[in-house]
C-alpha positions, -999 to 999 in steps of 0.1 A, spaced: -154 -323 379 -184 -316 358 -193 -344 334 -191 -334 297 -225 -332 280 -227 -349 246 -255 -328 231 -261 -304 202 -285 -282 222 -278 -270 258 -298 -242 274 -294 -225 307 -320 -204 325 -301 -186 352 -315 -178 386 -305 -142 382 -328 -139 352 -358 -155 368 -388 -131 369 -407 -134 401 -442 -120 406 -442 -85 420 -471 -92 443 -483 -120 464 -503 -134 435 -491 -166 420 -483 -173 384 -516 -191 381 -534 -161 394 -517 -139 368 -526 -162 339 -561 -169 350 -572 -134 358 -607 -127 344 -596 -94 328 -567 -111 310 -531 -113 322 -528 -94 354 -495 -76 356 -504 -56 387 -508 -18 391 -539 -16 370 -575 -9 378 -589 -36 400 -624 -51 396 -650 -48 423 -641 -61 457 -665 -91 452 -649 -100 419 -614 -95 434 -622 -120 462 -634 -146 437 -606 -141 412 -576 -140 436 -576 -174 453 -548 -187 473 -516 -197 455 -521 -228 432 -501 -245 406 -513 -242 371 -506 -266 342 -501 -242 313 -507 -252 277 -480 -248 251 -493 -217 234 -499 -198 266 -465 -207 281 -447 -198 248 -464 -164 247 -450 -154 281 -418 -173 279 -383 -159 279 -352 -169 260 -324 -188 278 -298 -168 297 -272 -187 277 -271 -215 252 -246 -238 234 -259 -249 200 -237 -268 175 -241 -250 142 -240 -283 123 -272 -294 141 -293 -267 125 -315 -277 96 -299 -275 62 -332 -263 47 -333 -234 71 -297 -225 63 -304 -227 26 -332 -201 30 -308 -179 50 -283 -179 21 -310 -171 -3 -325 -142 17 -293 -127 30 -271 -135 1 -244 -147 25 -219 -175 19 -221 -190 53 -233 -224 66 -239 -237 31 -252 -272 27 -257 -293 -4 -287 -317 0 -286 -352 -14 -318 -371 -11 -313 -408 -2 -348 -419 -9 -377 -404 -29 -398 -407 2 -376 -381 19 -384 -354 -7 -415 -345 14 -396 -339 46 -389 -303 39 -418 -291 59 -429 -261 80 -445 -265 114 -442 -303 109 -468 -305 82 -465 -337 63 -444 -355 89 -473 -378 99 -479 -387 63 -443 -396 59 -442 -417 90 -474 -435 80 -454 -449 51 -432 -467 75 -458 -477 101 -461 -515 103 -430 -519 80 -395 -526 92 -380 -533 58 -357 -503 58 -345 -509 94 -339 -546 86 -319 -537 55 -297 -513 75 -291 -540 102 -283 -566 75 -259 -542 58 -243 -534 91 -236 -570 98 -221 -575 63 -200 -544 66 -188 -552 101 -175 -586 89 -153 -569 63 -138 -539 81 -123 -531 114 -143 -508 136 -150 -497 171 -183 -488 187 -192 -469 218 -224 -452 230 -218 -422 207 -213 -441 174 -190 -460 152 -153 -454 145 -130 -470 120 -93 -468 109 -96 -494 82 -71 -488 54 -95 -501 27 -121 -475 36 -95 -448 33 -88 -458 -3 -120 -472 -18 -148 -446 -21 -174 -473 -29 -167 -492 3 -166 -459 22 -201 -451 8 -214 -485 19 -198 -479 53 -217 -446 58 -250 -458 44 -249 -490 65 -245 -470 97 -271 -443 88 -295 -458 113 -314 -434 135 -296 -419 165 -310 -420 201 -320 -388 219 -334 -378 253 -342 -346 272 -326 -339 306 -341 -313 329 -318 -303 357 -327 -278 384 -300 -266 408 -287 -239 430 -252 -230 442 -240 -227 478 -208 -214 493 -190 -238 516 -159 -232 536 -128 -247 521 -93 -250 532 -76 -226 556 -42 -212 546 -17 -197 570 3 -169 554 36 -156 569 38 -118 564 66 -99 580 72 -127 605 36 -127 615 7 -150 606 -24 -143 586 -52 -167 582 -70 -170 548 -101 -190 542 -110 -203 508 -147 -205 499 -158 -232 476 -189 -227 454 -207 -260 450 -236 -270 428 -266 -285 447 -291 -305 426 -328 -298 433 -341 -321 407 -327 -340 377 -347 -363 354 -345 -376 318 -372 -385 293 -363 -407 263 -372 -393 229 -358 -420 207 -391 -436 198 -402 -404 182 -374 -402 157 -382 -412 121 -360 -441 109 -343 -426 78 -320 -397 75 -313 -372 47 -276 -367 38 -260 -333 33 -225 -324 25 -208 -296 45 -183 -273 27 -153 -259 44 -159 -229 66 -134 -210 44 -147 -221 11 -159 -188 -3 -163 -202 -38 -188 -228 -27 -219 -227 -50 -251 -238 -33 -267 -246 -66 -238 -268 -77 -230 -285 -45 -211 -317 -43 -230 -349 -36 -220 -375 -11 -202 -398 -36 -182 -369 -50 -171 -359 -15 -161 -395 -7 -141 -399 -39 -121 -367 -32 -114 -379 3 -101 -412 -9 -79 -396 -36 -64 -373 -10 -29 -388 -2 -26 -369 31 -15 -391 60 -36 -370 84 -72 -369 73 -106 -379 86 -141 -379 75 -171 -378 98 -209 -381 94 -229 -365 122 -265 -375 127 -286 -346 139 -323 -342 149 -344 -315 134 -370 -302 159 -381 -269 174 -357 -273 204 -357 -236 212 -394 -230 217 -399 -264 234 -371 -255 259 -385 -221 265 -420 -235 272 -406 -262 296 -386 -235 315 -416 -213 317 -438 -240 332 -412 -248 357 -410 -211 367 -448 -212 371 -443 -238 398 -425 -210 418 -391 -225 411 -366 -197 406 -332 -214 408 -311 -224 378 -326 -246 351 -304 -265 326 -322 -283 297 -303 -303 272 -308 -331 247 -282 -359 251 -274 -379 219 -262 -414 214 -252 -433 182 -249 -400 163 -213 -402 150 -199 -423 121 -162 -415 116 -133 -428 95 -98 -419 106 -65 -421 89 -42 -451 96 -10 -430 97 12 -425 127 12 -388 122 -26 -387 126 -23 -406 159 3 -380 171 -19 -351 162 -48 -367 182 -28 -378 212 -37 -355 242 -5 -363 261 17 -353 232 -3 -321 229 3 -314 266 40 -322 263 43 -298 233 25 -271 253 47 -275 284 79 -277 264 71 -248 241 73 -271 211 38 -260 203 54 -230 185 66 -255 158 38 -281 158 7 -258 164 8 -244 128 10 -279 114 -19 -291 136 -39 -261 126 -32 -267 90 -43 -303 93 -76 -293 109 -82 -266 83 -77 -288 52 -81 -325 59 -112 -326 81 -143 -335 60 -178 -336 74 -212 -347 62 -244 -349 82 -276 -369 82 -308 -351 93 -335 -371 110 -370 -357 116 -394 -364 144 -428 -382 142 -443 -357 167 -442 -319 169 -430 -302 200 -464 -289 210 -480 -323 210 -450 -338 228 -452 -311 255 -489 -315 261 -484 -353 265 -456 -349 290 -462 -316 309 -478 -334 338 -448 -357 342 -425 -327 341 -444 -308 368 -446 -339 389 -408 -342 389 -400 -306 397 -392 -302 434 -399 -268 449 -391 -259 485 -423 -248 502 
């Protein structure tokens, strides 16, 4: 059974979409050709030049811009819409005049007002303000200790969860709860190369008209060629910027008069529903798409044409408050859901469950920026990536 991936960005570059060189020339030869990128079929230089410019196959370490220029988009991808930058989504609303993916920003600190950048300009200046100073992180840890002594909560690798009744009623305490756990998440990048193989499975004997017929099942299994992970947590800036997230069906939402975090928390606490929850998701803002395309392109340059899956696992990225009611526990219990499905009781309970999710789920998010842009990170780590890519010779 395939392990569930806890990531906002998952990209797959399928073997079927891999572009192989049409000649015996390697990728490195194509990129390093003296007349530019040699795509084959054109006029060739003199025989002497050809001999010098067409060496035996070698592996080239491409730079970021070159690889991005010739890269291809992923065959498929899974991207959580909440992980996209709120600033980007605000611009989309302004340009397209659409009421979709609308976020209302709330700046937690004056220092964060400079984080709305393009191409990572200003990120280093922002980070320099924190270099050598751990006051903010110490304040968060101290606040966490104080908060944890007052309320009941559970922790796992993905974040913090609480069903404390006081938090469900007191918006000020709820605000402290979210702020005290707004420490930076952890993130890594996993690069997984694999291919599939067919293996003989079970043999079934089928009786047809008093005779026997043998059927063989074929199992398709995934075989790992390489799999490695690089931690990115040290590159995440320490403070997040909070945004409220309107309901998907809230057509009357006004981006200019969006609710701030305290207003959202007050409305949540005043809601008397027995089945409600509020969640803060910590997301990382980075140029994941282009970085992933460049990494995949460089791996293809190593003559690896099997499947490539690249994703960015997250830890400590969820802060959630859940209702204390029994009805809430029932709606979240997977065994009860399964029983309703098998017994056809879902006809009754499904509309109730759908209505619960539609109305009583409240979400906010905290955006964290990176200290380093994707180009710089790639050029610092491309040698390590190439070293860990295993290609059958």
